[in-house]
ZATORLO-958056 format. One record per residue (C-alpha): chain; residue in three letters; residue number from 1; x, z, y. Coordinates in pm, 1 decimal, padded with zeros to 6 digits, always signed. Each point is the difference from the previous one (the first is absolute). Layout:
REM ZATORLO-958056
 cadena residuo num       c1       c3       c2
      A     Ala NUM        X        Z        Y
...
REM end
This chain:
REM ZATORLO-958056
 cadena residuo num       c1       c3       c2
      A     Met   1 +00000.0 +00000.0 +00000.0
      A     Phe   2 +00150.8 -00095.6 +00332.9
      A     Lys   3 -00107.1 +00058.2 +00358.1
      A     Lys   4 -00057.5 -00289.6 +00234.8
      A     Gln   5 -00045.8 +00196.5 +00324.6
      A     Leu   6 +00354.3 +00060.3 +00116.2
      A     Pro   7 +00183.0 +00157.3 +00292.2
      A     Ile   8 +00173.8 -00303.8 +00148.3
      A     Val   9 +00249.0 -00016.3 +00287.7
      A     Thr  10 +00226.0 -00266.2 +00148.6
      A     Gly  11 +00377.4 +00023.0 +00020.0
      A     Asn  12 -00015.4 +00078.3 +00373.1
      A     Glu  13 -00247.8 +00287.4 -00036.2
      A     Leu  14 +00126.7 +00324.4 +00156.4
      A     Ile  15 +00015.6 +00332.5 -00185.9
      A     Pro  16 -00310.9 +00158.2 +00160.7
      A     Asn  17 -00214.8 -00295.2 -00114.3
      A     Ile  18 +00161.1 +00002.9 -00344.9
      A     Ile  19 -00081.7 +00369.5 -00040.0
      A     His  20 -00359.0 -00059.9 +00111.3
      A     Thr  21 -00039.9 -00294.9 -00238.5
      A     Met  22 +00149.3 +00193.0 -00291.8
      A     Ser  23 -00218.6 +00302.6 +00068.6
      A     Ser  24 -00319.5 -00200.8 +00021.6
      A     Gly  25 +00093.4 -00199.1 -00312.3
      A     Arg  26 +00041.0 +00317.5 -00209.8
      A     Leu  27 +00246.1 -00160.5 -00240.3
      A     Gly  28 +00327.8 +00144.5 +00130.5
      A     Ile  29 +00125.2 -00351.5 +00076.4
      A     Ala  30 -00020.6 -00279.0 +00254.2
      A     Val  31 +00060.7 -00360.3 -00102.1
      A     Val  32 +00201.9 -00210.3 +00243.3
      A     Val  33 -00129.8 -00356.6 +00007.9
      A     Asp  34 +00052.8 -00321.2 +00192.0
      A     Lys  35 -00278.1 -00259.6 -00035.1
      A     Asn  36 -00133.5 +00205.0 -00292.3
      A     Lys  37 +00331.0 -00035.0 -00189.1
      A     Ile  38 +00169.7 +00319.6 -00108.8
      A     Lys  39 +00314.6 +00081.2 +00196.4
      A     Gly  40 +00041.2 +00365.1 -00092.1
      A     Ile  41 -00153.8 +00337.7 -00067.3
      A     Ile  42 +00023.3 +00331.1 +00183.8
      A     Thr  43 -00063.1 +00321.9 -00188.5
      A     Asp  44 -00049.0 +00348.0 +00136.9
      A     Gly  45 +00350.4 +00068.6 -00135.6
      A     Asp  46 +00139.1 -00285.1 +00211.9
      A     Leu  47 -00159.4 +00160.3 +00306.2
      A     Arg  48 +00153.7 +00340.1 -00079.2
      A     Arg  49 +00345.9 -00149.9 -00053.8
      A     Ala  50 -00025.5 -00196.3 +00327.2
      A     Met  51 -00103.9 +00315.5 +00183.3
      A     Asn  52 +00302.9 +00187.8 -00134.8
      A     Ser  53 +00253.4 -00274.2 +00069.3
      A     His  54 -00136.6 -00130.9 +00332.6
      A     Thr  55 -00121.2 +00319.2 +00167.3
      A     Glu  56 +00055.7 -00116.2 +00358.4
      A     Lys  57 -00152.4 -00347.3 -00028.5
      A     Phe  58 -00246.7 +00052.6 -00287.1
      A     Phe  59 -00313.0 -00097.9 +00195.0
      A     Ser  60 +00160.2 -00321.2 +00128.5
      A     Leu  61 +00082.7 -00127.4 -00349.8
      A     Lys  62 -00192.6 -00296.6 -00136.8
      A     Ala  63 -00132.9 -00066.2 -00348.6
      A     Lys  64 +00277.0 -00252.0 -00066.3
      A     Asp  65 +00257.7 +00272.5 +00076.5
      A     Ile  66 -00116.5 +00236.3 -00274.0
      A     Met  67 -00179.7 -00212.7 -00259.5
      A     Thr  68 +00122.4 -00064.9 -00350.9
      A     Glu  69 +00043.8 -00376.3 -00021.5
      A     Arg  70 -00111.7 -00193.3 -00308.5
      A     Pro  71 -00209.9 +00277.8 -00155.2
      A     Lys  72 -00095.4 -00020.1 -00366.3
      A     Thr  73 -00308.2 -00214.8 -00057.7
      A     Ile  74 -00219.7 -00101.1 -00290.9
      A     Ala  75 -00256.6 -00271.0 -00066.3
      A     Lys  76 -00362.7 +00113.4 -00012.4
      A     Glu  77 -00022.5 -00129.0 -00357.4
      A     Met  78 +00263.4 +00249.1 -00117.2
      A     Lys  79 -00114.6 +00277.8 -00232.1
      A     Met  80 -00006.1 +00354.3 +00138.1
      A     Ala  81 +00237.0 +00115.4 -00276.6
      A     Glu  82 +00258.3 -00251.0 +00126.8
      A     Ala  83 -00049.7 +00118.5 +00358.3
      A     Glu  84 +00048.0 +00359.7 -00112.4
      A     Asp  85 +00321.9 -00094.7 -00183.7
      A     Ile  86 +00138.1 -00163.3 +00317.0
      A     Met  87 -00089.1 +00303.6 +00212.7
      A     Asn  88 +00164.8 +00235.1 -00248.9
      A     Lys  89 +00310.0 -00219.9 -00029.2
      A     Tyr  90 +00054.9 -00016.0 +00377.4
      A     Lys  91 -00135.8 +00350.6 +00072.6
      A     Ile  92 -00260.3 -00129.3 +00245.2
      A     Thr  93 -00366.2 +00090.8 +00041.3
      A     Ser  94 -00137.9 -00323.5 +00148.4
      A     Leu  95 +00021.1 -00365.1 -00099.4
      A     Leu  96 -00123.1 -00273.8 +00227.4
      A     Val  97 -00216.7 -00269.3 -00155.4
      A     Ala  98 +00096.6 -00349.7 +00114.8
      A     Asp  99 -00077.6 -00358.0 -00087.7
      A     Lys 100 +00272.4 -00249.5 -00096.0
      A     Lys 101 +00066.8 -00082.1 +00365.7
      A     Gly 102 +00053.3 +00364.8 +00096.3
      A     Lys 103 -00340.8 +00040.9 +00164.1
      A     Leu 104 -00118.2 +00360.0 -00005.1
      A     Glu 105 -00305.0 +00059.8 -00219.4
      A     Gly 106 -00005.9 +00376.2 -00057.3
      A     Val 107 +00183.7 +00307.1 -00124.7
      A     Val 108 +00017.0 +00195.6 -00324.4
      A     Gln 109 +00100.3 +00365.7 +00011.2
      A     Ile 110 +00117.5 +00216.7 -00286.2
      A     Tyr 111 -00270.8 +00255.0 +00084.3
      A     Ser 112 -00276.9 -00252.0 -00064.9
      A     Ile 113 +00153.3 -00102.1 -00333.4
      A     Asn 114 +00042.8 +00358.5 -00117.0
      A     Ser 115 -00354.5 +00096.8 +00101.6
      A     Asn 116 -00156.8 -00264.2 -00227.9
REM end
């Protein structure tokens, strides 16, 4: 089961807007896109690390400054067991669902797999 409603930001989005988008999305992530193609992902952990390492200029940082580029993705046809294996292998809690051209289609989170 994957979610289609996602917290999406652009690469030039500033930290206050990223925090707002992540909070309203309730997934602990924001997906960085350009023309609906995945460019990166920002997790709440990325925000904490940026806050610790860029204390003075934290609120002037942009999404592209703190995002993880080329996040792990899966095709929507993939079985949940395969998605869970990937998340366990890479020690991540979210996988973005993308089509063959890299267009964002949704997200799968370990919590939704484990609750089924």
